[in-house]
KETILUM-826035 format. One record per residue (C-alpha): y, x, z. Coordinates in steps of 0.1 Angstrom, whole numbers, padded with zeros to 4 digits, always signed. Each point is the difference from the previous one (the first is absolute). Layout:
BEGIN
YXZ;...
***
This chain:
BEGIN
-0074+0024+0078;+0037-0008+0004;+0019+0029+0015;+0034-0004+0015;+0023+0024-0018;+0011+0015+0033;-0034+0017+0005;+0000+0017-0034;+0037+0008-0001;-0001+0012+0036;+0035-0015+0004;-0006-0008+0036;-0017+0028+0020;-0003+0004+0037;-0023+0000+0030;-0008-0027+0025;-0021+0000+0031;-0032-0021-0006;-0011-0025+0026;-0036+0010+0009;-0012-0035+0007;+0011-0016-0032;+0005+0029-0023;+0036-0013-0007;+0032+0020+0005;+0014-0009+0035;+0034-0009-0013;-0015-0021-0028;-0022-0018+0025;+0029-0007+0024;+0021-0014-0029;-0027-0022-0013;-0007-0014+0034;+0037-0010+0002;-0001-0013-0035;-0033-0021+0002;-0002-0009+0037;-0032-0018+0007;-0012+0006-0036;-0002+0038+0006;-0036+0001+0012;-0012-0019-0031;+0021+0024-0022;-0015+0030+0017;-0035-0013-0004;+0006-0007-0037;+0010+0036-0005;-0035+0010+0012;-0017-0021-0026;-0009+0011-0035;+0027-0009-0025;-0008-0026-0027;-0010+0011-0035;+0018-0017-0028;+0007+0003-0037;+0023-0017-0025;-0017-0010-0033;+0014+0007-0034;-0006-0034-0017;+0009+0016-0034;-0032+0020+0000;-0037-0007+0003;-0010-0008+0036;-0019+0024+0021;-0029-0008+0022;+0021-0001+0032;-0001-0033+0018;+0018-0012+0031;+0022-0025+0017;+0035-0006-0013;+0030+0015+0016;+0020-0032+0008;+0034+0013-0011;-0011+0017-0032;-0015-0019-0030;-0020+0031-0011;-0008+0016+0034;-0035+0002+0014;-0013+0010+0034;-0033+0020-0003;-0028-0002+0025;-0003+0038+0001;+0016+0030-0016;-0019+0012-0030;+0004+0036-0014;+0029-0010-0023;+0001+0034-0017;-0035-0006-0014;+0009-0034-0015;+0009+0003-0037;+0019-0033+0002;+0026+0016+0023;+0006+0028-0025;+0003-0026-0028;+0028-0018+0019;-0020-0032+0007;+0013-0001+0036;+0022+0019+0024;-0010+0009+0036;+0029-0013+0021;+0008-0009+0036;+0001-0038+0002;+0032-0004+0020;+0020+0017-0027;-0013-0025-0026;+0024-0025+0016;+0026+0014-0024;-0013-0026-0024;+0012-0029+0021;+0034+0015+0005;+0005+0008-0037;-0011-0035-0010;+0024-0017+0024;+0029+0024-0007;+0003+0002-0038;-0008-0019-0032;-0030+0018-0015;+0002-0020-0033;+0031+0020-0009;+0000+0035-0015;+0008+0022+0030;+0010+0037+0005;-0019+0010+0032;+0001+0033+0020;-0027+0010+0024;+0020+0028+0017;-0026+0017+0022;-0031-0008-0020;-0028+0025+0004;-0029-0003+0000;+0006-0033-0019;-0013-0030+0019;+0033-0020-0001;+0008+0011-0036;-0034-0011-0014;+0005-0033+0020;+0035-0004-0015;-0014+0006-0035;-0025-0029+0006;+0029-0023+0011;+0027+0007-0026;-0003-0012-0036;-0004+0023-0030;+0037-0002-0009;+0009+0016+0033;+0004+0037+0007;-0013+0018+0031;+0015+0033+0010;-0025+0016+0025;+0015+0029+0018;-0012+0028+0023;+0021+0028+0014;-0028+0025+0006;-0013+0014-0033;-0037+0003+0007;+0000-0036+0014;+0018-0011-0032;-0029+0013-0020;-0024-0020+0021;+0022-0030-0004;+0000+0004-0038;-0038+0002+0000;-0003-0033+0019;+0025-0017-0023;-0019+0011-0031;-0033-0012+0015;+0016-0035+0006;+0005-0001-0038;+0034-0017-0004;+0025+0013-0025;+0033-0012+0016;+0003+0028+0026;+0019+0033+0003;-0009+0026+0027;+0028+0021+0012;+0005+0030+0024;+0034-0005+0015;+0019+0001+0033;+0013-0035+0010;+0036+0012-0004;-0007+0005-0037;-0002-0037-0005;+0036-0004+0009;+0007+0009-0037;-0017-0033-0009;+0026-0024+0016;-0010-0036-0002;-0031+0007-0022;-0029-0015+0020;-0008-0036+0007;-0025+0009+0027;-0003+0032+0022;-0029+0006+0023;+0006+0026+0027;-0033+0009+0018;+0019+0024+0022;-0014+0033+0014;-0006-0008+0036;-0016+0012+0032;-0033-0017-0010;-0008-0016+0033;-0017-0029-0019;-0027+0024-0012;-0010+0016+0033;-0036-0012-0001;-0004+0012-0036;+0018+0033+0003;-0003+0020+0032;+0024+0026-0014;+0027-0026+0001;-0006-0005+0037;+0001+0037+0007;+0033+0004-0019;+0017-0030+0016;+0029+0004+0024;+0031-0020+0009;+0021+0026-0018;-0021-0006-0032;+0007-0037+0002;+0037+0005+0003;+0001+0026-0028;-0019-0024-0023;+0023-0028+0008;+0030+0021-0010;-0018+0011-0032;-0009-0036-0009;+0037-0010+0002;+0009+0029-0023;-0026-0011-0025;+0012-0036+0001;+0036+0011-0004;-0009+0022-0029;-0018-0027-0020;+0022-0030+0008;+0025+0006-0028;-0029-0002-0025;-0007-0036+0009;+0019-0025-0021;+0020-0029+0013;-0024-0027+0012;-0028+0025-0002;-0027+0002+0027;-0009+0029+0022;-0033+0000+0019;-0002+0024+0030;-0033+0008+0016;-0017+0026+0023;-0033+0007+0016;+0014+0003+0035;+0005-0022+0031;+0033+0017+0011;+0029-0023+0001;+0023+0030-0007;-0017+0003-0034;-0004-0038-0006;+0021-0027+0015;+0029+0023+0009;+0001+0014-0035;-0001-0035-0015;+0029-0009+0024;+0019+0031-0010;-0004-0009-0037;+0014-0035+0005;+0030+0014+0019;+0007+0028-0025;-0003-0020-0032;+0008-0035-0014;-0034-0016-0002;-0021-0031+0006;-0032+0002+0020;-0028-0016-0021;-0032+0009+0019;+0002+0000+0038;-0016+0032+0013;-0038-0002+0001;-0019+0024+0022;-0038+0005-0003;-0019+0011+0032;-0037+0009+0000;-0007-0024+0030;+0016-0029-0019;-0008+0007-0036;-0030+0015-0018;+0018+0031-0011;+0021+0029+0012;+0036+0001+0013;+0025-0010-0027;+0036-0013-0001;+0017-0017-0029;+0032-0019-0008;+0021-0008-0030;+0038-0005-0007;+0021-0011-0030;+0031+0021-0009;+0032-0022-0001;+0026+0027-0007;+0012+0006-0035;-0015+0030-0018;+0011+0012-0034;-0032+0006-0020;-0003+0034-0015;-0001+0003-0038;-0025+0027-0009;+0012+0024-0027;-0021+0022-0023;-0037-0003-0005;-0028+0025+0005;-0025-0022-0018;-0008+0012-0035;-0015-0028-0021;-0032+0009-0018;-0013-0013-0033;-0035+0006+0012;-0020-0030+0010;-0038+0005+0001;-0006-0037+0007;-0020+0008+0031;+0019-0025+0022;+0002-0038-0001;+0034-0015+0001;+0034+0011-0012;+0012+0034+0012;+0026+0025-0009;-0014+0036-0004;+0019+0030+0011;-0006+0038-0002;+0006+0023+0029;-0009+0034-0014;-0035-0003-0012;-0007-0031+0021;+0000-0035-0016;+0009-0028+0025;-0001-0038-0004;+0028-0016+0020;+0023-0030-0004;+0030+0010+0021;+0030+0017-0017;+0018+0009+0032;+0012+0036+0002;-0008+0005+0037;+0018+0031+0014;-0030+0009+0021;-0027+0026+0002;-0028-0019-0018;-0036+0009+0006;-0016-0026-0022;+0009-0033-0018;-0017-0027-0019;-0034+0009-0015;-0006+0036-0011;-0018-0008-0032;-0008+0034-0016;+0008+0037-0002;+0012+0010-0035;-0017+0032-0011;+0002+0013-0035;+0007-0035-0013;-0030-0014+0018;+0000-0024+0029;-0021+0008+0030;-0003-0031+0022;+0014+0003+0035;-0019-0010+0031;+0027-0026+0009;-0009-0018-0032;-0036-0006+0011;+0012-0016+0033;+0027-0022-0016;-0006-0037+0001;+0015-0002-0034;-0025+0023-0017;-0017-0015-0031;-0036+0008+0009;-0010-0002-0036;+0021+0031-0008;-0027+0023+0014;-0038+0000+0002;-0012-0008+0035;-0026+0019+0020;-0014-0021+0029;-0012+0020+0029;-0018-0007+0033;+0013+0010+0034;-0016+0034+0000;+0014+0008-0034;+0034-0014+0010;+0002+0022+0030;-0009+0030-0021;+0028-0008-0024;+0025-0006+0029;-0011+0034+0014;+0008+0015-0034;-0037+0011-0004;-0018+0002-0033;-0010-0033-0015;-0031+0000-0022;+0005-0015-0035;-0019-0032-0007;+0003+0004-0037;+0013+0024-0027;+0032-0019-0006;+0033+0020-0001;+0036-0008+0011;+0018-0015+0030;-0017-0027+0020;+0006-0020+0032;-0022+0004+0030;-0005-0034+0016;-0016-0011+0032;-0008-0037+0006;+0028-0010-0024;+0026+0023+0015;+0012+0030-0020;-0001+0033+0017;+0015+0023-0026;-0007+0019-0033;-0026+0025-0013;+0000+0019-0032;-0035-0002-0016;-0009+0030-0020;-0035-0010-0012;-0022+0023+0022;+0024+0000+0030;+0028-0020+0016;+0033+0013+0013;+0010-0017+0032;+0037-0009-0003;+0004-0013+0036;+0032+0016+0016;-0011+0031+0020;+0024-0007+0028;-0013-0036+0004;-0037+0010+0002;-0023-0010+0029;-0005+0031+0022;-0025-0017+0024;-0037+0007-0004;-0014-0028-0021;-0037+0009+0003;-0022-0027+0014;+0025-0028-0008;
***
């Protein structure tokens, strides 16, 4: 589920009196009545209805069994008739799809209309966790492009890195930095997406905590913080570069007024007129998005130094041309040579750990779309065995073979095991394991 960063960061905390009849904060209801007029009753009724369930398919991996109607504004989005137990679907863990709120998938339309995706681009997703927009961007940009996917909160950055690895693309870097840190990369990015921490009004029917934490003060505080974030990152956008600003709130102070402030503060051209999704008008949650082009001159930074140590090791486990680098005992395949002055969590494809001159395949390698599947024996499993593997339980050997092997479920790789003849070591990452009871599935 997409979570507005404001809920997790607790940037905007306060109390608000709840209207008994509607369950909505009184001040919020008054403002929305003024904002929507005759539409308010339809809006209020929509908030009482179950939210739609939707996913975005990873077309670079084998398809799952999920079927549904297309999301009109997203080429890979699907509405599902009901919400399955996603945690117990091995295809989710393999990165075959991403569970994402449908309104936010409109990012695809704005990106396509704002920038030439045939060109190699440097892209920043500034407030990226848990990874919905980053994985979407990876599907849109070409393989010669670079995505820097950033999250300021360290635990959320780890979740972001996990979802990026599951998506399987090699041209991504995950960072854990404050927006102000990107001021050191003046004129570096062609495209910046700012999915700003907000008051989260657009998710009221999905997250009751958001409603309980809402207040007018919160909205105003978030608006100020959003302007700070935009100011911090603006220098990192190159001349003629594109910035996309979006939130999951209805508040004009966080949406239209911030877009107006941006246009008054900086020399820019509005590319995409503000688009606001409302649950009574659109099959999705509340969402606001707009895009602008930077017209002011910006001297592009020249990055000095390089923390990338080229390696002579190339086990031949990936298809395509990659450069291999060593970070301590980790071998990474990556094609960018940029020395980013950032706190990097992960980058490219972690290929192997180097231990006593031996290469131990990394989990990210199993999920890479560039993996040469002939590099390792494959063990095909049914759903019950797949869930045992994903829960990091013991897997029974099917033969007496030894060595590393891929666990595969319906043509999607789940990870590695080490076969020791009479037993199998489950190499699935412990912190990724399913913690839900899988009995009876």
